N, C-alpha and C positions, 0 to 999 in steps of 0.2 A: 353593468359588471365586467369587468378587465377577463379575459382569457386567463384562466389558471395556470400559468406556463409552468412552473415548478412541477404542480400534481401532473400535469402532460408528461413531464421530461421522464419522471419516476412510474408512471401508469405504464406508458408506451413501452417500456422491457416486460412489464408485467403483464399484460395481455400479449405480447410473443413469447412470454414462455407456456401460458397458456396454450396459443394458438398452436405452437412448435411441439408439445406434448400430447395434443390432440392429432396431429396426423397420423395415417394409418402406418403401421408396423414396416408393410411392404414398399413405402413409398419415404426410402430415407434419406432419400438427397433432396426432396422436396423440402422434409425438414428441417438440411441443415441452410438450404437457400432461403427459407422462408426464417429461419434464427439471425444468419446475415443480414437481410435487410430490413428485421427490426433493429437490430443493433447499428445498422446505419441511419435510419430513421430517427435514432434516440439521440445518434450525434448532432445530427442535423437539427433538433429541439436545443442543447447544449449548447452548440454555435448562436444560436438564437438569443438563451441566455446571456451568453458572455458579452455579445451585440449589444444586448439590453442592458448589461450592467454599467453603472456609470462609477466608476473606483474615487470620484470626489464627490459623489451624491449619498443620501443617507448610508449608514451602517448596515443597514437589512434593506435588503432591495429587493421589488416582485413579491413582496408580502402576500400569504393568504393566512385567515384564520378565520375559522368555525369551531364552535361549539360542538363537542364530543361527548364527554361523559360529565355534563355538567354539576353533579351531583360533589366530585370529587376533584372543582377544577381542571379538569382536563380538558386541553384545548388540540385541534387540528391548527398548528400554526405552523408554518413555513418562511423561511427568509432566507437571501443569502448575502455575504461577505464576500470581498475581493478572493478568500483564504479558500471560503468554499467552492465559487465562482470556477478557480482554478482545478480542484481536484475533481467537477463534476466533468470538466472539459478532459482531465485526464482520463478519467474512467469511462467516459464514454468514446472515448479516441482509442483507448485500448481492446475494447469488446471486438469491436469487429475484427481485429488481428488474435484475438484468442480464439475466435469462431474459425477465421482461417486456417490458421495455425492447426486448429484441433480437426481438422476435416473430416481425417480417417483414423482419429486416434480411439471412435467407438462405436467403428465398424467390426460387427460381430465376426466372431472367432468360426472354427468348424462348428459342423450343427452338433447336439449334444457338451460341448463345451461347459464347463463351469464358468467360465469367463464370459459368456454370450453376455452382451450388453445391450439397453437398446440407444438404438441412436438419438432417436427422439428424447427422450430424458438426459441428455447429457448436455444438448444443445441449453433444453428449457432451463436445467439449473442454472446454467452458466446467466441467463438472460434475467433468471429470480432474483440472485444474489445483485446482478448488475441495477436489478429494482431497488432494492433493500440497501444497499451501500449510497445510490444515491437520494434517497429518502434520508436518509441517515444524515448526512452533507447537509440538507436542505433543511431539517427540524430544528426548530426552535422553540418548542414546549419537549421538554425533560423526559418526561414517562413515554410520548410519542420516540424520541430519540431509542429508549430504552428496549422498546419494543420490538424496533429496526435492527436496532447495536447486538440484541439475542436473537431475533429469528433468522438474520444471515447464518447462522450457524448448521441451520437444518439442512440445507440446498450444498451448502460445503462438506458436510459431513459425507452425504452421497456422493457427492465428486469426488473424495479422498477417498472412501472406504469400499464404493462400487466401480468406479472408473478409474483404476489406478495406472501406474505404469506397466506395460508387456514386458520393458525390457528388465529379466532378473534372473541373477546366474544360480540360484537356489529350485527351480521347477515353480510350477504355479502353483502347488500345496501351498509351499512356505511364503510364495510371495504374495496368496491369498490373506495368509495371517498375518501379516507383516502391513500389510494396507487395513486391515480391520484395527492393529494394533495403534496407528498410526492414525485413524480416522479417531478411535474413540478417545486416544492419548488427545487431540486436536480439540474434541468436544469438551470433554472434560475439565480439560484447563479452562476452558475459555465459559462453561456454566459457571464453575468457580466464582471466577472473578464478575459474570454476571449479578450472580446471587448476594455476593458483597455489593454491589454497586445497588441491586435492588433495594436492601436495606438502607442505604445513603440517599436512596432517590426516594424512600418513605420519609425519611428522618429531614428531607428537607423540604417536604410537604409539612410538615407537621412545624417545624418552624417558618416557612414565609407563608403557607397558604395557600398554593398554588405551584404549578408545575412550568410558568411562563419562564421562559429565560431572560426575555429584555425585562417584564415587569422586577424580578426578586434582583437583576444587575441596579436597576434605577432605583429598586428602593435600598439597594448597599448602598448605591453613591449618594443619595441623597439622605442618608441616614434614617430615614424611615424603618429600616429592617436593622437592627444590631444585634448581630448575631454571635455567642459567646464565645470567646476564642475557641477554649477546647470543643465546643459543637462544632464551630467551623473547619478545625484539624480533623476531626473524626469522621466528618464528611469529606471533605478533600480527600482522607486517606481511602475511603470508600469507594469515590470514584475512581481515582489513580488508579488503584489496584487491578479495576478490571480492565483500564485503557494501556497498565503498561504488561499485561497478560496476551491481549490483542497487537502490541506495538510489532515486538515483542520486547521486554527488556528484560536484562540479565538480573536476579536466576530466573525468570517465568517464561523463559525463551522454549525451554526445552523439548516444547512441542512440536517449533518450527523444522528444526531438519527432519524429523521423521515424517512429517505432514508433507514438504516440498518432496524426500528421497520418494514417498511411495505414490504420488501425482504424477498424471502426466505432464509434459512441461507449460502446456497452455493453463491449466489448474493449476500449478508450482506459480505462473505470474500472477493470474486472478488472486491466490492468497496473499505475494508477499506488494506483490505491486498496487492492489487494488483494495484488498479484505483488509492489510494492517495498517493500511493507512488510516482508515476508521480511528484507529485508538489515538496516533498520534496529532490529527486534527482534533479530536474533543478534548485532549490537552488541555488546546488554545480556547475551544470555544467554551468550554465548561468548568475546566482546574481553575484556570487563570481569571475567567469574566466572574463565578459565581465564589468562588475562593481565594481574593487575592493574598490577604496578609497568609493564609496557611500555604499558597502557594510559596511565597516568598519565606516561610517557616521551613518548609521540607525541600527548599532549594539544594544546601549543602550537603543532601545523602542523593537526590536525585540526582545531583552534577556525578557524586562518586559512582551510582551505579549504572549510569551513563559512559561515566569513562572505563569500566570494567568492561562494559556491553564493547567498547571500541577494540580495544587490547584483545579479550577474550574471545572472541569472535573471529578477529583479524589471526589469531596463533592458531584457531581451532580450524581455522580456513586452510592456513597452510598446511597442513599435514592432511587432511584427506582426500583418500583414495575413489571417493565416488564423487563424481560432475555435480550433480544433483546437490548434494551437502554440502560442497565447495560453496555454491551461491547462496545456499542457506546461511551458513554462518557468515559470510560473506554481508547478507543482509543484514544481519544482528547489530555488526560492527557498523553500518550506515545507520542506522535506526537509533544507534549509540549518539552518531553526529546530531541526528536531528532532536531527541529530545536531550541534547545536552544544549544545542542551540536555543529551542524553545525557553532551557530556565535558563540560561545566562543573562537574562531580561536584560537586553539591549536590543535596540531595533534592527542592528545587524545581525547578531544572532537569530533573531526569530523570524528575519526577513527570508535569512539564509537557511532554514530552517524548513520553512514552508518552500524555496525554492526545490530545496534539496528532496524534498517528499515527491514533487513535480518531477523531477531529472531523475531522482532514484529509480522511479515509475518505469521511465523510458532505458535507464540502462538495463535495468536489471530482465527488460522483457526482450530487450533486445539480445544480451547475453543468452537468458536460458530458453528464448523460443529457437535460437540457431543451435544451444546445445543438443534440444530437445531433435530437431532434424538430424544432428550429426548420432546421437542416440538410436533415432528409429533406422538407423540405414545398418549401424553395428550390432545392434540389441544387445548393448552393453553400455551401464552406467560408468564401468569401471576406468579409470584415468590411465591405468596401465594396458588396456585395451589396444589403445589409439597410437600412432606413429606415422608420420610423414604425409599426414592428408593434406596437407599445403599445397604437395605436390598432384593431387589428384583430382582436388576439390578445390581449386585457386577461391572462389566466389565463397563458396562456406568458410572457409579457414579466414580470408579478410572480412568477413563481417561478422565472425567471432573475434579476432585480433578487436577492431574497432568498439565491440559491447566490453569488452575487455579493458580496454583502455579507457573507457567511460568508466568502469566500473572502480579505477585505481583512481579518477579525475584526474586523467591528463590535462595542462591548460589548452583549449580550444578546442572541448568536449564539454557538455552541459554541466554535468555533476562539480566539474572544478571549480565553477561560481561559487554554487550554494555551498562547498565545502571550506572554499576561505573564506566566505562569510560567516559561517557560524563560528570559524576558528579566529576571526579578526573579531567578531561580538565576545565572544568569550574570553578571549585574551584581557581585552580592555576594562575587562570587571574580574576575571579569574587568572588569570595570567600562566598559574600554575598546572591547572587544567588543559588550560590551551595546548602550554609546551609539550605535555603527557599526551595527549590525543594528537599530535602529530605523528606519533610514533605509527598510530594506525594507518597513515598516509604510508610509509615505510613498507610496511607488512602489508597492504593492500597491494603496491606495485609486486611485491616477492610472492603473493600467492597467484594474482594474476600471470604475471610471466611464466612463473614456473607451467602451469597450468596451458596455457596456448604454446609452450617448448616440448612439455612432454607427450600432447596429444598432435599438435600440428607440423614441427619439425623432426628431423632425422632422419633414419630411412623409413620406407613404404615398408607397415605389416602385409602380409600376405592377404588379412581379413579385410584391409582397407583397399587395398591393390585395385577393385573392381568398383569403389564407393563413387558415383554418381553427385556431379556436383548440384546446386539449389535448381529446382524447378521452378516454372514460372510464378506459381502460388506462392509458391517457398518467398522468392524477391519480391512478390506484393506485399507478404509479411513484413519482412526487415527491411527492405529499402529505404520506406517513411519515417521508421523509427531513427536509421543512422542519419536520413537526412533531418531531424528533429534534433540530435544529438549534437547536430554539427553549428547547425544556427542559431538552439537557444548556449551553446558553446562559446559563439562569435557575439550573437545580439539577444541578451536575456533581459533585456528592453520590456518586450511588451510584456512579458509575466511579472515581473519587478512593479511595473506601474499597476497591475491588475491589486497585487498584495500586498504592497506597501503602505496605502493609507489604511485598511486592518491592523496591520501590523500595529499601527501608531497606534490606533482605538485601543488593540489591547495590553499595550505599555502602559496608556495612561487605564486601564482597568487596574491594574496591579502598582500605579503610582508611581512609576520608576523612571526616569530619567537618563539618557547615555552618559557616561562617565565621560567627563572636560578632557581634551588631551593635555599630559602636562608642559608640551611646550608647544607653543602659538605655533600654525604655520608662516612661513614668511609670505610676504604681501608683495 
């Protein structure tokens, strides 16, 4: 019996969460180091998965399958394709940086304060989220996926509501109220999506007789499972609604700005760079593979919603006064590009969308974590409270600029390649949608450069005159992200080689071929 590598990759951070939570309250530093150790060990296993995966091999590799709830056809089934491998690697890579960046975010304040938080709990919850996200990427049993898709909401709820941002201009009482509001809104939106998906999961079982993604997809392909058009469309909508909430897609996005605003910067990164990727990943794995005809039927409406997300998110980012809310609305715009690429139904669009998931995770992590370091120094999230930072903290300002330029998809940085592929892939099949979406790039340049100008340039404000530059721990967090953004911007081939075969198989699932160019290339 081969070593259950996928199970180990998901179980290790779960064990780390339990071990970290069990550390005595008086040994907070030990809890931090333990969490960091488990996150690094998980990264090592993720690298092993990456090395063991053969892009030219079977669609799902390193598979595990065991009977779980036999009476209902539920199995413990795991397997990874190129898309899942890339996102597992992204998740395992980001968690150590999140732990390091949040090193002091859960330290207790003064004795008796209502804002005292157990340090162990903060890091244990981060590791718990990591475990649930990884197994969501690995699950090939629909019911198993659903359990962890929903279960990750619980630790995220406590991270948002119990360990919120300390920088608040309206006092501790108001801050606690707003954190609670953001956490409850996050939970209710995602639970609503999950309940609708549960109905669709049950409906899928009634129709197919099991929950195995591979078996159902094979039965659909060979014609042994003939699903009525209306049934397929309703089931698709149930799945897609839950994924669109998680993604988040307009108009189901409104929980994200509140959640990111009230979270610490590392938790905000955990939300948008890690957890939200489960939604877009699931659109590729479940919606397109299980319901190919319904996916094509819904494509025009989904493209319109994605287009609205792109423009709407970027426009609202331009007008934000709060740094974190600006990044949140920018992410809504970026997720619009990802969903547009998925449903453009071209290999360039879907490859770009998958690559965008990885690159957006890196760029958002770089920008938001540096923004968190900035906010922790000044004690304010408001853009107007800054000015002239580059003169007193040039390294902080420089890394902030690189993160911002990556967010606007500057050529030479990783997101440019993915955004370009999405636009090309969309334009070849839906030229009007592709043209309109390019305005999102213009608006991204506007909100990013305005943010940098107002916070980093101009006269030095008295409140930032003594601001220290990045410390060693903070440089260790940001420097690898900057290196990866530049490396993948210049040479994206390593990631593209992993995801492209999986994208071709997804295109085969929906029986779509790339449009042929009207003019043949010169030989």
